[in-house]
C-alpha positions as CSV (number, residue, x, y, z in Angstrom):
1,X,-33.1,39.2,60.0
2,X,-35.4,40.5,57.4
3,X,-35.0,38.8,54.0
4,X,-36.0,39.9,50.4
5,X,-38.2,36.9,50.0
6,X,-41.3,39.1,49.9
7,X,-39.8,41.7,47.6
8,X,-41.9,42.3,44.5
9,X,-40.5,40.3,41.5
10,X,-40.5,41.9,38.0
11,X,-43.7,41.2,36.0
12,X,-44.5,41.3,32.4
13,X,-45.8,44.9,32.7
14,X,-42.5,46.1,34.3
15,X,-40.4,48.8,32.6
16,X,-37.7,46.3,31.5
17,X,-40.1,43.9,29.8
18,X,-42.0,46.8,28.2
19,X,-38.8,48.1,26.8
20,X,-37.8,44.7,25.3
21,X,-41.2,44.2,23.7
22,X,-41.0,47.7,22.2
23,X,-37.5,47.1,20.8
24,X,-38.6,43.8,19.2
25,X,-41.7,45.5,17.8
26,X,-39.4,48.0,16.0
27,X,-37.5,45.2,14.2
28,X,-39.0,44.3,10.9
29,X,-40.1,40.7,10.4
30,X,-37.9,40.4,7.3
31,X,-34.8,41.4,9.3
32,X,-35.6,38.7,11.9
33,X,-36.0,36.1,9.3
34,X,-32.8,37.1,7.5
35,X,-30.9,37.0,10.8
36,X,-32.3,33.6,11.6
37,X,-31.4,32.3,8.1
38,X,-27.8,33.5,8.4
39,X,-27.4,32.0,11.8
40,X,-28.7,28.7,10.5
41,X,-26.5,28.9,7.5
42,X,-23.4,29.6,9.6
43,X,-24.2,26.6,11.8
44,X,-24.7,24.4,8.7
45,X,-21.4,25.5,7.2
46,X,-19.7,24.8,10.6
47,X,-21.2,21.3,10.7
48,X,-20.2,20.6,7.0
49,X,-16.6,21.8,7.7
50,X,-16.3,19.4,10.6
51,X,-17.8,16.6,8.6
52,X,-15.4,17.4,5.7
53,X,-12.4,17.3,8.0
54,X,-13.4,13.9,9.4
55,X,-14.2,12.6,5.9
56,X,-10.8,13.8,4.6
57,X,-9.1,12.1,7.5
58,X,-11.0,8.9,7.0
59,X,-10.4,9.0,3.2
60,X,-6.6,9.5,3.8
61,X,-6.6,6.5,6.0
62,X,-8.6,4.4,3.5
63,X,-6.3,5.3,0.6
64,X,-3.0,5.1,2.5
65,X,-0.8,2.5,0.8
66,X,0.4,0.1,3.5
67,X,4.1,-0.8,2.9
68,X,5.2,-3.0,5.7
69,X,8.7,-4.5,5.4
70,X,7.9,-7.7,7.2
71,X,4.1,-8.2,7.4
72,X,2.8,-11.3,9.2
73,X,2.1,-14.5,7.4
74,X,-1.4,-15.5,6.6
75,X,-3.5,-18.0,4.6
76,X,-6.7,-17.1,2.7
77,X,-9.0,-18.3,5.5
78,X,-7.4,-15.9,7.9
79,X,-5.5,-18.5,9.9
80,X,-1.7,-18.2,10.3
81,X,0.1,-19.7,7.4
82,X,3.7,-20.8,7.1
83,X,5.8,-18.8,9.6
84,X,8.1,-16.3,8.0
85,X,11.6,-17.8,7.7
86,X,14.2,-15.9,9.6
87,X,15.3,-12.7,7.8
88,X,18.7,-11.5,8.7
89,X,18.8,-8.3,6.6
90,X,18.3,-5.1,8.6
91,X,14.9,-3.4,8.1
92,X,16.5,-0.1,7.4
93,X,18.5,-1.6,4.5
94,X,15.4,-3.3,3.1
95,X,13.5,0.0,3.4
96,X,16.1,1.9,1.4
97,X,15.8,2.4,-2.4
98,X,17.1,-0.5,-4.4
99,X,20.9,-0.8,-4.4
100,X,22.5,-2.6,-7.2
101,X,26.0,-3.9,-6.6
102,X,28.2,-6.3,-8.6
103,X,29.8,-8.8,-6.3
104,X,32.2,-11.7,-6.9
105,X,31.5,-14.8,-8.9
106,X,29.2,-12.9,-11.4
107,X,26.6,-12.2,-8.8
108,X,24.7,-8.9,-9.1
109,X,23.1,-8.1,-5.7
110,X,19.8,-6.2,-5.6
111,X,19.1,-5.1,-2.1
112,X,16.3,-2.8,-0.8
113,X,12.9,-1.5,-2.0
114,X,12.0,-1.6,-5.7
115,X,11.4,2.1,-6.1
116,X,10.1,3.7,-9.4
117,X,13.2,4.0,-11.6
118,X,14.8,0.8,-10.4
119,X,14.3,-0.9,-13.7
120,X,16.2,1.8,-15.6
121,X,19.1,1.7,-13.1
122,X,19.1,-2.1,-13.5
123,X,19.1,-1.9,-17.3
124,X,21.9,0.7,-17.2
125,X,24.0,-1.7,-15.0
126,X,23.4,-4.6,-17.3
127,X,24.3,-2.5,-20.3
128,X,27.5,-1.4,-18.6
129,X,28.7,-4.6,-17.0
130,X,26.3,-7.3,-18.1
131,X,29.0,-9.5,-19.5
132,X,30.2,-10.1,-15.9
133,X,26.7,-11.0,-14.5
134,X,25.5,-14.6,-14.3
135,X,23.2,-14.5,-11.3
136,X,20.9,-11.8,-9.9
137,X,20.7,-12.2,-6.1
138,X,17.6,-10.7,-4.5
139,X,16.9,-9.3,-1.0
140,X,13.9,-7.0,-1.3
141,X,10.5,-6.4,0.3
142,X,9.2,-5.5,-3.2
143,X,7.8,-2.3,-4.4
144,X,6.9,-1.1,-7.9
145,X,5.3,-3.8,-9.9
146,X,6.0,-2.1,-13.3
147,X,9.7,-2.0,-12.5
148,X,9.7,-5.6,-11.3
149,X,8.1,-6.7,-14.6
150,X,10.6,-4.7,-16.6
151,X,13.5,-6.1,-14.7
152,X,12.1,-9.6,-15.0
153,X,11.8,-9.3,-18.8
154,X,15.4,-8.2,-19.1
155,X,16.6,-11.1,-16.9
156,X,14.8,-13.6,-19.0
157,X,16.0,-11.9,-22.2
158,X,19.7,-12.1,-21.0
159,X,19.3,-15.7,-19.8
160,X,20.4,-14.8,-16.2
161,X,19.8,-16.9,-13.1
162,X,18.1,-15.6,-10.0
163,X,18.7,-16.4,-6.4
164,X,17.3,-15.8,-2.9
165,X,19.7,-16.9,-0.3
166,X,19.2,-18.1,3.3
167,X,18.1,-15.2,5.5
168,X,17.2,-13.1,2.5
169,X,13.7,-11.7,1.7
170,X,11.9,-11.6,-1.7
171,X,8.4,-10.4,-1.1
172,X,5.5,-8.6,-2.8
173,X,6.6,-7.8,-6.4
174,X,10.1,-9.2,-5.9
175,X,9.1,-12.8,-6.7
176,X,8.2,-11.6,-10.2
177,X,11.9,-10.9,-10.7
178,X,12.9,-14.1,-9.1
179,X,10.6,-16.1,-11.3
180,X,12.3,-14.7,-14.4
181,X,15.6,-16.5,-14.0
182,X,16.7,-19.3,-16.3
183,X,17.7,-21.0,-13.1
184,X,16.0,-20.1,-9.9
185,X,17.9,-20.9,-6.7
186,X,16.4,-20.8,-3.2
187,X,16.7,-22.7,0.0
188,X,14.4,-23.9,2.7
189,X,15.1,-20.8,4.7
190,X,14.5,-18.3,1.9
191,X,11.6,-15.9,2.7
192,X,9.7,-15.7,-0.5
193,X,6.1,-14.4,-0.3
194,X,3.4,-12.6,-2.2
195,X,0.3,-10.5,-1.7
196,X,-2.3,-8.5,-3.6
197,X,-1.4,-5.8,-6.0
198,X,-2.9,-2.6,-4.7
199,X,-3.2,1.1,-5.7
200,X,-4.3,4.1,-3.7
201,X,-6.9,6.6,-4.9
202,X,-5.0,9.8,-4.1
203,X,-7.8,12.3,-4.4
204,X,-9.1,14.7,-1.8
205,X,-12.5,14.8,-3.5
206,X,-14.6,11.8,-2.3
207,X,-16.5,11.6,-5.6
208,X,-13.3,11.8,-7.6
209,X,-11.8,9.2,-5.3
210,X,-14.5,6.7,-6.2
211,X,-13.7,7.2,-9.9
212,X,-10.0,6.8,-9.2
213,X,-10.7,3.7,-7.2
214,X,-12.5,2.2,-10.2
215,X,-9.6,3.0,-12.5
216,X,-7.1,1.6,-9.9
217,X,-9.2,-1.7,-9.9
218,X,-9.1,-1.9,-13.7
219,X,-5.3,-1.2,-13.7
220,X,-4.8,-3.9,-11.1
221,X,-6.6,-6.4,-13.3
222,X,-4.5,-5.5,-16.3
223,X,-1.3,-5.8,-14.2
224,X,-2.5,-9.2,-12.9
225,X,-2.9,-10.4,-16.5
226,X,0.6,-9.2,-17.3
227,X,2.1,-11.0,-14.3
228,X,0.3,-14.2,-15.2
229,X,1.5,-14.0,-18.7
230,X,5.1,-13.3,-17.5
231,X,5.1,-16.2,-15.2
232,X,3.8,-18.6,-17.9
233,X,6.5,-17.4,-20.3
234,X,9.1,-17.9,-17.6
235,X,8.1,-21.5,-17.1
236,X,6.5,-20.9,-13.7
237,X,3.0,-22.2,-12.9
238,X,0.8,-19.1,-12.9
239,X,-1.2,-20.7,-10.1
240,X,1.5,-19.3,-7.9
241,X,-0.2,-15.9,-8.3
242,X,-3.5,-17.2,-6.9
243,X,-1.9,-16.9,-3.5
244,X,-1.2,-13.3,-4.2
245,X,-4.8,-12.6,-5.2
246,X,-6.1,-14.2,-2.0
247,X,-3.7,-12.5,0.5
248,X,-4.5,-8.9,1.7
249,X,-1.8,-6.3,1.0
250,X,-0.9,-5.9,4.7
251,X,0.1,-9.6,4.9
252,X,2.2,-12.1,3.0
253,X,1.8,-15.6,1.9
254,X,5.2,-17.3,2.4
255,X,5.9,-20.3,0.2
256,X,7.3,-23.5,1.5
257,X,10.1,-25.1,-0.4
258,X,7.7,-27.9,-1.4
259,X,5.2,-25.4,-2.8
260,X,7.9,-23.6,-4.8
261,X,9.1,-26.8,-6.3
262,X,5.6,-27.9,-7.2
263,X,4.8,-24.5,-8.8
264,X,8.2,-24.6,-10.6
265,X,9.1,-21.3,-8.9
266,X,12.4,-23.0,-7.9
267,X,14.6,-25.0,-10.2
268,X,17.5,-25.6,-7.9
269,X,17.8,-25.8,-4.1
270,X,20.8,-24.1,-2.5
271,X,22.5,-25.5,0.5
272,X,23.0,-22.2,2.3
């Protein structure tokens, strides 16, 4: 069978190539340069958009505030610290906004996350029925530090006792409230732990985020000073908060009963 192998291939002087060359010759040099510029510009914009999307995603991940209910125990050197005592409260209850309920025997129960506004609700409850309150019972994973400090000051002002019962949790900012009691009751199976105060730089602009991060760091130092002063005025060894400063916010340093007694965080041991 005869093939086309010997057929004459197009050459540079063929009609097609001559037409292409003629068409290119009719295009001004400036037009070619402008076209190339806009093509490069469009490509650059596309690359920058992709980079921005990735940066925004990474920035959101970096500034996300971790709020675990029961983070693992740790010590400053990264090894596992005291195991978390058994917590019997349901995670969904701990995750809910702080609930304030007056129980029997003068016990005011605070259960759930210390959300912004908790201090005002607590103050309203004390103003309305404070004459019946003797002890503030805590079962909370923590939350707003400002609210915890305000609640702690009111507890100390009113001369109330605080308590963390067996199977109950008092973590993150909650120990600030616990430390405020005139009497502070806890047992060997009370889960009381601390970690670093943290703040998120909630800015979509990376440059602005750096500025916000600096402000957040300064705020954290001011808050740490307030906490240290509050602990001292409450009769608790401020060295307790060193464990908070050394523990990442996604973990907790759980105190042993011996540590709490040595740091004067506990004044009475419950038998529960």
